[in-house]
VOPAGU-2260 file (C-alpha; in pm, 1 decimal, decimal comma):
REM VOPAGU-2260
SITE   aa  ch    i         X         Y         Z
SITE  MET   A    0   -2399,3   -4689,4    6065,5
SITE  ILE   A    1   -2286,1   -4909,1    5774,5
SITE  ARG   A    2   -2603,7   -4815,6    5589,9
SITE  HIS   A    3   -2549,3   -4434,9    5671,8
SITE  ARG   A    4   -2190,6   -4455,3    5542,8
SITE  LEU   A    5   -2300,0   -4626,7    5230,6
SITE  VAL   A    6   -2556,1   -4364,2    5159,0
SITE  ARG   A    7   -2290,8   -4097,0    5194,1
SITE  VAL   A    8   -2052,6   -4279,4    4960,7
SITE  ILE   A    9   -2336,0   -4326,2    4698,8
SITE  GLY   A   10   -2426,4   -3958,6    4732,7
SITE  SER   A   11   -2064,7   -3838,0    4691,7
SITE  THR   A   12   -2042,8   -4066,7    4384,5
SITE  CYS   A   13   -2358,2   -3934,0    4230,8
SITE  LEU   A   14   -2254,9   -3582,9    4297,6
SITE  ALA   A   15   -1919,4   -3634,6    4121,9
SITE  LEU   A   16   -2102,0   -3805,4    3830,5
SITE  LEU   A   17   -2330,4   -3510,7    3806,0
SITE  LEU   A   18   -2033,1   -3262,2    3800,2
SITE  VAL   A   19   -1864,9   -3468,3    3508,9
SITE  VAL   A   20   -2195,7   -3451,1    3313,5
SITE  LEU   A   21   -2243,5   -3080,9    3369,9
SITE  SER   A   22   -1873,4   -3012,5    3269,0
SITE  PHE   A   23   -1912,4   -3217,4    2950,5
SITE  THR   A   24   -2243,3   -3031,6    2874,1
SITE  VAL   A   25   -2100,6   -2693,9    2924,6
SITE  SER   A   26   -1799,2   -2795,0    2704,6
SITE  TRP   A   27   -2018,6   -2921,4    2429,2
SITE  ALA   A   28   -2227,0   -2611,2    2454,1
SITE  LYS   A   29   -1919,0   -2390,7    2392,5
SITE  THR   A   30   -1774,4   -2588,2    2097,5
SITE  PRO   A   31   -1973,4   -2414,2    1828,7
SITE  THR   A   32   -1850,9   -2068,8    1952,4
SITE  SER   A   33   -1492,5   -2185,4    1971,9
SITE  ASN   A   34   -1520,9   -2301,1    1601,5
SITE  LYS   A   35   -1648,4   -1965,1    1490,8
SITE  PRO   A   36   -1387,4   -1807,9    1264,1
SITE  ILE   A   37   -1191,2   -1491,1    1355,7
SITE  GLU   A   38   -1328,0   -1200,9    1151,4
SITE  LEU   A   39   -1098,6    -934,0    1013,5
SITE  SER   A   40   -1214,8    -631,4     817,8
SITE  PHE   A   41    -986,9    -492,8     535,7
SITE  ASN   A   42   -1048,9    -151,9     385,2
SITE  HIS   A   43    -886,4       8,8      90,4
SITE  LEU   A   44    -920,5     281,5    -171,3
SITE  PHE   A   45    -940,9      94,9    -493,3
SITE  PRO   A   46   -1274,8      24,1    -679,2
SITE  GLU   A   47   -1402,0    -340,5    -655,4
SITE  VAL   A   48   -1343,3    -388,0   -1006,6
SITE  ALA   A   49    -976,5    -257,5   -1005,9
SITE  TRP   A   50    -692,6    -495,2   -1057,7
SITE  CYS   A   51    -545,6    -420,6    -709,3
SITE  HIS   A   52    -871,9    -557,2    -558,3
SITE  THR   A   53    -893,3    -849,2    -773,9
SITE  ASP   A   54    -532,5    -949,0    -828,4
SITE  VAL   A   55    -385,8    -844,6    -492,6
SITE  VAL   A   56    -626,8    -783,6    -204,5
SITE  VAL   A   57    -847,2   -1091,9    -285,5
SITE  PRO   A   58    -571,9   -1344,7    -337,3
SITE  TRP   A   59    -424,3   -1224,6      -2,5
SITE  LYS   A   60    -746,1   -1271,1     167,6
SITE  ASN   A   61    -792,1   -1615,6       8,6
SITE  MET   A   62    -428,9   -1717,9     101,1
SITE  VAL   A   63    -488,2   -1618,0     454,6
SITE  GLU   A   64    -817,9   -1798,9     484,3
SITE  LYS   A   65    -673,9   -2125,1     319,0
SITE  ARG   A   66    -369,3   -2131,5     524,5
SITE  THR   A   67    -546,5   -2085,4     842,8
SITE  ASN   A   68    -805,5   -2357,5     741,9
SITE  GLY   A   69   -1093,1   -2124,3     771,3
SITE  ARG   A   70   -1005,1   -2010,1    1121,1
SITE  VAL   A   71    -979,3   -1658,9     982,7
SITE  LYS   A   72   -1242,6   -1475,5     774,0
SITE  VAL   A   73   -1131,1   -1158,1     596,7
SITE  THR   A   74   -1412,9    -927,7     478,6
SITE  LEU   A   75   -1309,7    -676,5     223,9
SITE  TYR   A   76   -1416,7    -316,6     189,6
SITE  PRO   A   77   -1305,8    -165,2    -134,8
SITE  GLY   A   78   -1365,8     179,1    -255,0
SITE  CYS   A   79   -1298,4     350,9      81,8
SITE  ALA   A   80   -1620,9     187,3     213,5
SITE  LEU   A   81   -1515,3     227,4     593,2
SITE  ALA   A   82   -1280,1     515,8     575,9
SITE  LYS   A   83   -1136,8     742,5     318,7
SITE  PRO   A   84    -770,3     795,5     211,5
SITE  GLY   A   85    -571,9     990,0     455,5
SITE  THR   A   86    -787,4     868,9     743,3
SITE  MET   A   87    -733,2     503,3     721,4
SITE  TYR   A   88    -404,0     498,5     935,0
SITE  ASP   A   89    -601,0     646,7    1234,9
SITE  ALA   A   90    -885,4     411,2    1174,5
SITE  VAL   A   91    -668,0     100,5    1179,9
SITE  LYS   A   92    -473,0     253,3    1492,5
SITE  ALA   A   93    -784,3     297,9    1680,4
SITE  GLY   A   94    -916,0     -39,0    1586,3
SITE  THR   A   95   -1238,2      64,0    1402,5
SITE  ILE   A   96   -1079,3    -112,7    1109,0
SITE  ASP   A   97    -866,3    -414,5    1146,8
SITE  ILE   A   98    -655,3    -382,7     821,8
SITE  CYS   A   99    -599,1     -91,1     594,2
SITE  LEU   A  100    -420,6     -21,0     272,8
SITE  ASP   A  101    -350,6     344,4     195,2
SITE  PRO   A  102    -105,4     556,9      -7,1
SITE  GLY   A  103     162,1     729,1     203,9
SITE  PRO   A  104     148,7    1074,5      53,8
SITE  TYR   A  105    -187,2    1152,3     213,4
SITE  TYR   A  106       8,7    1168,8     536,2
SITE  MET   A  107     272,9    1419,6     451,9
SITE  GLY   A  108     474,5    1526,9     763,5
SITE  ARG   A  109     374,6    1219,7     962,2
SITE  PHE   A  110     617,6     950,9     816,9
SITE  LEU   A  111     934,8    1146,4     767,3
SITE  MET   A  112    1172,0     870,3     653,7
SITE  SER   A  113     897,0     709,6     433,6
SITE  GLU   A  114     870,1    1031,6     237,7
SITE  ALA   A  115    1209,9     970,8      90,2
SITE  THR   A  116    1040,9     707,9    -123,8
SITE  GLN   A  117     884,4     949,3    -346,8
SITE  LEU   A  118    1175,0    1177,5    -410,7
SITE  PRO   A  119    1215,8    1225,4    -797,0
SITE  PHE   A  120    1442,7    1020,3   -1027,3
SITE  MET   A  121    1531,4     752,0    -770,3
SITE  GLY   A  122    1567,3     512,9   -1074,4
SITE  ALA   A  123    1295,9     244,5   -1003,9
SITE  HIS   A  124    1168,9      95,0   -1337,8
SITE  SER   A  125     891,7    -115,5   -1161,4
SITE  SER   A  126     658,3    -139,0    -872,0
SITE  TRP   A  127     822,2    -474,5    -796,8
SITE  ALA   A  128    1174,7    -343,3    -758,0
SITE  ALA   A  129    1080,4     -46,1    -547,4
SITE  SER   A  130     833,5    -252,2    -337,4
SITE  ARG   A  131    1118,4    -504,7    -246,0
SITE  ALA   A  132    1347,9    -216,3    -180,6
SITE  TRP   A  133    1101,5     -45,3      76,9
SITE  MET   A  134    1083,9    -390,3     257,4
SITE  ASP   A  135    1455,2    -417,7     273,7
SITE  LEU   A  136    1483,9     -53,2     400,2
SITE  TYR   A  137    1212,1    -127,0     670,0
SITE  LYS   A  138    1429,5    -417,3     795,4
SITE  GLU   A  139    1765,7    -214,1     789,5
SITE  PHE   A  140    1654,8     120,9     929,0
SITE  PRO   A  141    1502,2     131,3    1286,0
SITE  GLU   A  142    1395,1     493,0    1222,6
SITE  LEU   A  143    1165,6     369,3     947,6
SITE  ARG   A  144    1026,2      91,1    1163,4
SITE  LYS   A  145     952,1     339,7    1434,8
SITE  GLU   A  146     717,4     521,6    1224,7
SITE  TYR   A  147     481,7     239,1    1220,3
SITE  SER   A  148     518,2     135,3    1588,1
SITE  ASP   A  149     165,4     197,4    1687,4
SITE  VAL   A  150      33,1     -52,3    1426,9
SITE  HIS   A  151     126,0    -387,6    1314,2
SITE  LEU   A  152     282,5    -329,2     968,2
SITE  LEU   A  153     214,0    -605,1     728,2
SITE  TRP   A  154     404,7    -458,0     437,8
SITE  LEU   A  155     525,1    -156,2     255,5
SITE  PHE   A  156     512,6    -144,6    -129,9
SITE  SER   A  157     542,2      90,5    -404,3
SITE  GLN   A  158     323,4     209,8    -698,2
SITE  GLY   A  159     463,2     174,1   -1037,7
SITE  PRO   A  160     680,8     459,6   -1163,0
SITE  GLY   A  161     483,6     784,8   -1219,7
SITE  GLN   A  162     411,2     920,7   -1571,4
SITE  ILE   A  163     242,6    1243,6   -1673,9
SITE  PHE   A  164    -115,1    1224,6   -1837,5
SITE  SER   A  165    -217,5    1550,8   -1987,4
SITE  ARG   A  166    -476,3    1727,6   -2198,2
SITE  LYS   A  167    -203,0    1880,2   -2418,8
SITE  PRO   A  168     134,5    1743,6   -2500,0
SITE  VAL   A  169     426,6    1753,4   -2253,4
SITE  ARG   A  170     773,4    1721,9   -2427,6
SITE  THR   A  171     990,2    1980,0   -2252,5
SITE  MET   A  172    1019,9    2157,4   -1924,5
SITE  GLU   A  173     859,5    2464,5   -2093,8
SITE  ASP   A  174     549,6    2258,2   -2164,3
SITE  MET   A  175     510,3    2214,0   -1792,4
SITE  LYS   A  176     496,3    2588,3   -1708,7
SITE  GLY   A  177     148,7    2687,7   -1617,7
SITE  LEU   A  178       4,5    2349,9   -1626,8
SITE  ILE   A  179    -229,3    2268,3   -1322,1
SITE  VAL   A  180    -133,6    1915,2   -1225,6
SITE  ARG   A  181    -293,5    1686,6    -972,5
SITE  ALA   A  182       4,7    1580,6    -768,2
SITE  PRO   A  183     -61,0    1458,4    -415,9
SITE  GLY   A  184     199,6    1484,4    -127,8
SITE  GLY   A  185     551,6    1544,3    -213,1
SITE  ILE   A  186     480,3    1493,7    -581,9
SITE  GLY   A  187     369,0    1841,7    -585,0
SITE  ASP   A  188     725,6    1950,0    -515,7
SITE  ILE   A  189     835,5    1788,0    -844,8
SITE  VAL   A  190     558,8    1965,8   -1029,8
SITE  LYS   A  191     638,2    2297,8    -880,8
SITE  ALA   A  192    1009,5    2246,4    -962,6
SITE  LEU   A  193     929,0    2188,6   -1329,5
SITE  GLY   A  194     704,2    2501,3   -1354,4
SITE  GLY   A  195     367,5    2364,0   -1300,2
SITE  SER   A  196     106,4    2432,8   -1025,6
SITE  PRO   A  197      45,1    2116,4    -809,1
SITE  VAL   A  198    -314,4    2042,5    -676,4
SITE  SER   A  199    -358,4    1772,4    -420,7
SITE  MET   A  200    -664,0    1566,0    -437,2
SITE  PRO   A  201    -774,9    1200,8    -391,5
SITE  ALA   A  202    -728,4     962,1    -681,9
SITE  PRO   A  203   -1097,1     909,3    -711,6
SITE  HIS   A  204   -1157,5    1282,1    -772,1
SITE  CYS   A  205    -916,1    1318,2   -1053,1
SITE  TYR   A  206   -1146,9    1204,4   -1344,8
SITE  LEU   A  207   -1413,0    1480,1   -1271,4
SITE  ALA   A  208   -1136,0    1741,7   -1229,0
SITE  LEU   A  209    -975,7    1657,1   -1564,1
SITE  SER   A  210   -1318,3    1640,0   -1741,7
SITE  LYS   A  211   -1404,0    1982,2   -1618,8
SITE  GLY   A  212   -1080,4    2115,8   -1685,8
SITE  THR   A  213   -1014,6    2217,2   -1319,2
SITE  VAL   A  214    -664,1    2047,1   -1376,0
SITE  ASP   A  215    -480,1    2008,2   -1699,0
SITE  ALA   A  216    -279,3    1691,9   -1612,7
SITE  THR   A  217    -219,7    1432,3   -1348,2
SITE  ILE   A  218      78,6    1222,9   -1244,5
SITE  PHE   A  219       5,1     852,1   -1207,3
SITE  PRO   A  220     152,0     519,5   -1293,8
SITE  ALA   A  221      58,4     365,6   -1624,0
SITE  GLU   A  222    -211,1     131,9   -1459,2
SITE  ALA   A  223    -426,9     438,0   -1375,1
SITE  ILE   A  224    -514,8     463,1   -1742,0
SITE  ARG   A  225    -763,4     200,3   -1682,7
SITE  THR   A  226    -824,3     211,5   -1318,3
SITE  TRP   A  227    -925,1     578,9   -1315,0
SITE  LYS   A  228   -1042,1     589,1   -1691,5
SITE  LEU   A  229    -765,7     836,7   -1774,5
SITE  HIS   A  230    -798,7     763,5   -2148,5
SITE  GLU   A  231   -1145,6     939,8   -2148,7
SITE  VAL   A  232   -1018,1    1273,4   -2003,1
SITE  THR   A  233    -653,4    1309,1   -2134,8
SITE  LYS   A  234    -488,5    1257,7   -2474,8
SITE  TYR   A  235    -111,5    1228,3   -2402,6
SITE  MET   A  236     122,7    1015,1   -2171,4
SITE  THR   A  237     472,8    1142,5   -2117,8
SITE  ILE   A  238     666,0     831,2   -2008,9
SITE  GLY   A  239     970,7     891,7   -1789,7
SITE  ASP   A  240     949,3     688,6   -1476,3
SITE  PHE   A  241     984,4    1014,6   -1285,9
SITE  TYR   A  242     920,7     901,3    -940,5
SITE  VAL   A  243     766,2     620,6    -718,4
SITE  GLN   A  244     591,2     644,3    -396,6
SITE  TRP   A  245     494,7     419,1    -100,2
SITE  PHE   A  246     185,0     249,8      31,2
SITE  TRP   A  247     146,1      71,6     353,1
SITE  VAL   A  248     -72,4    -211,8     452,4
SITE  ALA   A  249    -112,1    -231,2     838,1
SITE  MET   A  250    -321,4    -413,8    1109,3
SITE  ASN   A  251    -451,1    -298,2    1432,5
SITE  LYS   A  252    -181,4    -385,3    1686,8
SITE  LYS   A  253    -408,2    -508,7    1964,9
SITE  LYS   A  254    -611,0    -721,8    1722,2
SITE  TYR   A  255    -300,0    -882,7    1598,9
SITE  GLU   A  256    -173,0    -959,1    1932,8
SITE  SER   A  257    -493,3   -1121,2    2035,1
SITE  LEU   A  258    -463,2   -1374,1    1759,0
SITE  PRO   A  259    -320,7   -1714,2    1831,3
SITE  LYS   A  260      55,1   -1743,0    1758,1
SITE  ASP   A  261      18,6   -1970,3    1471,3
SITE  ILE   A  262    -234,6   -1742,1    1304,7
SITE  GLN   A  263       2,7   -1453,6    1352,4
SITE  LYS   A  264     271,5   -1648,2    1194,4
SITE  ILE   A  265      67,1   -1733,9     887,0
SITE  ILE   A  266     -39,8   -1367,0     844,1
SITE  ASP   A  267     329,4   -1247,1     868,5
SITE  GLU   A  268     430,6   -1512,7     620,2
SITE  CYS   A  269     161,6   -1396,6     369,9
SITE  SER   A  270     281,2   -1035,5     419,6
SITE  GLY   A  271     635,4    -885,1     420,3
SITE  ALA   A  272     833,2    -986,5     103,9
SITE  ALA   A  273     569,1   -1214,6       3,2
SITE  GLY   A  274     311,8    -936,2       2,9
SITE  ALA   A  275     558,8    -695,8    -181,4
SITE  ASP   A  276     611,3    -966,5    -453,9
SITE  LEU   A  277     235,9   -1020,3    -484,8
SITE  LEU   A  278     175,9    -660,8    -530,9
SITE  GLY   A  279     476,7    -575,2    -734,2
SITE  LYS   A  280     409,6    -842,0    -993,1
SITE  ALA   A  281      53,5    -750,7   -1028,8
SITE  TRP   A  282     128,9    -372,8   -1052,1
SITE  ASN   A  283     389,4    -437,4   -1317,7
SITE  ALA   A  284     121,2    -626,6   -1517,7
SITE  ALA   A  285    -136,1    -369,0   -1466,6
SITE  ASP   A  286     110,0     -86,6   -1575,7
SITE  LYS   A  287     193,6    -280,1   -1896,0
SITE  ALA   A  288    -175,2    -351,2   -1967,0
SITE  GLY   A  289    -277,7       9,0   -1887,0
SITE  PHE   A  290     -23,4     149,6   -2119,5
SITE  GLU   A  291    -120,0     -87,6   -2419,7
SITE  PHE   A  292    -491,1       3,9   -2341,2
SITE  GLY   A  293    -399,6     369,4   -2369,7
SITE  LYS   A  294    -237,4     329,1   -2701,9
SITE  LYS   A  295    -539,7     127,6   -2833,2
SITE  THR   A  296    -778,6     393,8   -2725,4
SITE  GLY   A  297    -594,8     675,6   -2896,0
SITE  MET   A  298    -353,9     812,6   -2646,2
SITE  LYS   A  299     -27,7     954,7   -2771,3
SITE  GLU   A  300     289,9     825,9   -2629,3
SITE  ILE   A  301     562,6    1071,8   -2556,6
SITE  HIS   A  302     931,3    1015,6   -2447,8
SITE  LEU   A  303    1169,4    1282,4   -2315,7
SITE  SER   A  304    1494,4    1297,3   -2508,2
SITE  ALA   A  305    1809,2    1217,0   -2306,5
SITE  GLU   A  306    1909,5    1582,1   -2290,3
SITE  GLU   A  307    1562,7    1683,3   -2177,6
SITE  THR   A  308    1564,2    1408,6   -1920,1
SITE  ALA   A  309    1887,9    1528,6   -1776,1
SITE  ARG   A  310    1754,5    1884,0   -1752,7
SITE  TRP   A  311    1455,0    1750,2   -1545,6
SITE  GLU   A  312    1697,4    1555,3   -1319,4
SITE  ARG   A  313    1906,2    1872,9   -1257,6
SITE  GLN   A  314    1591,8    2082,6   -1199,5
SITE  CYS   A  315    1467,8    1840,7    -944,8
SITE  ALA   A  316    1807,6    1756,3    -766,9
SITE  PRO   A  317    1758,3    2030,6    -498,0
SITE  ILE   A  318    1435,0    1842,3    -389,4
SITE  THR   A  319    1647,9    1545,0    -277,2
SITE  GLU   A  320    1928,4    1761,9    -128,9
SITE  ASN   A  321    1692,2    1968,1      65,9
SITE  TRP   A  322    1510,6    1652,4     216,2
SITE  ILE   A  323    1852,9    1504,4     306,2
SITE  ALA   A  324    1949,7    1833,4     477,6
SITE  ARG   A  325    1625,4    1860,8     675,5
SITE  MET   A  326    1651,2    1504,4     785,6
SITE  GLU   A  327    2017,1    1522,5     885,2
SITE  ALA   A  328    1939,9    1827,2    1090,4
SITE  LYS   A  329    1676,9    1620,2    1280,9
SITE  GLY   A  330    1936,4    1353,1    1338,8
SITE  TYR   A  331    1808,1    1108,9    1082,1
SITE  PRO   A  332    2054,4     928,3     851,9
SITE  GLY   A  333    1905,6    1107,7     549,6
SITE  ARG   A  334    2180,9    1058,7     295,9
SITE  ARG   A  335    2265,0     704,2     381,4
SITE  PHE   A  336    1888,0     623,0     351,3
SITE  VAL   A  337    1873,1     774,9       6,7
SITE  GLU   A  338    2196,3     609,0    -104,0
SITE  GLU   A  339    2088,8     275,5      20,3
SITE  ALA   A  340    1733,1     313,5    -140,8
SITE  LYS   A  341    1894,0     383,4    -482,6
SITE  ARG   A  342    2138,5      88,0    -441,6
SITE  LEU   A  343    1842,7    -157,8    -355,9
SITE  ILE   A  344    1641,0     -15,0    -634,8
SITE  LYS   A  345    1925,5     -72,0    -891,2
SITE  LYS   A  346    1971,3    -425,3    -747,5
SITE  TYR   A  347    1603,1    -520,6    -792,2
SITE  ASN   A  348    1592,9    -337,3   -1130,0
SITE  ASN   A  349    1850,8    -576,9   -1264,8
SITE  GLU   A  350    1667,4    -872,6   -1100,6
SITE  PHE   A  351    1300,8    -787,7   -1204,3
SITE  GLY   A  352    1346,6    -562,3   -1510,5
SITE  SER   A  353    1104,1    -285,0   -1616,2
SITE  TRP   A  354     725,4    -268,7   -1610,0
SITE  ARG   A  355     738,6    -259,6   -1987,6
SITE  ASP   A  356     922,0    -584,0   -2013,8
């Protein structure tokens, strides 16, 4: 009986040891998989050689990868490789792409509060000032946050102030009459108010349209001279800081929520105001470099007189008032939003200066 009991004890011990060994083996086998980095795709519209890719998207990717100690790998898809402008929001919402960067004006009618950021003559003298203003507005107005509730918004930002690039000089409102102008989204309302004929088209199509004479002019920030080679297809640049607009950078919500909390925290810390600052500084530098490049390649610089600028502002004022009235009728705080946007822009203008500084 003692021998039988001893055999049972030894058998139980061996079984326990065997289970420990198997558990260790399975754990060891899983280790390589657990160390595999989390992969995120990041799609945007800018060419791979453009400053926004090299000076903003790549540094952001590197910052996230470094701060997560390689636990996250971000694969970049510039030049609309995975989705075109105007389709990226739905792609990131559906999860076919993890992260996207796209201009807001391709989504007119979908982000009603956001559209106020492209109203004429809001006063922004730089991308940096407007970008920080948009982030403050996002924190302050729940109506703005709600527009991006089906994604995880990383940050909002603004392009640099829009200027007019044309094949013939534009010095007065009369010079705008009859011009066919590439002007996406709500920017078309500005062109129409000034007597031009707006045409909406993606930025990458603008060069061909100008070269063929399909359009006479385009409205872009100064960086576009180099980014989209406007110096090859236009001769004049009318500088007036006529408007700004908004872009968004967003992540698929389920993908974000699936990440470990510490990685979520790092991604958020690299985004928000930090993302707006990264982009704003780079866009300011790109605007200044583009402007100087335009002058060196023979483009003629035009500035509206004070009297002419006042005429343009008066002509475009109904656009803002009409937007406010429509939004107030829908129950949105339209006037308060515009007034706060102008206040914040002025604040950050004073803090950050102009793109030409």
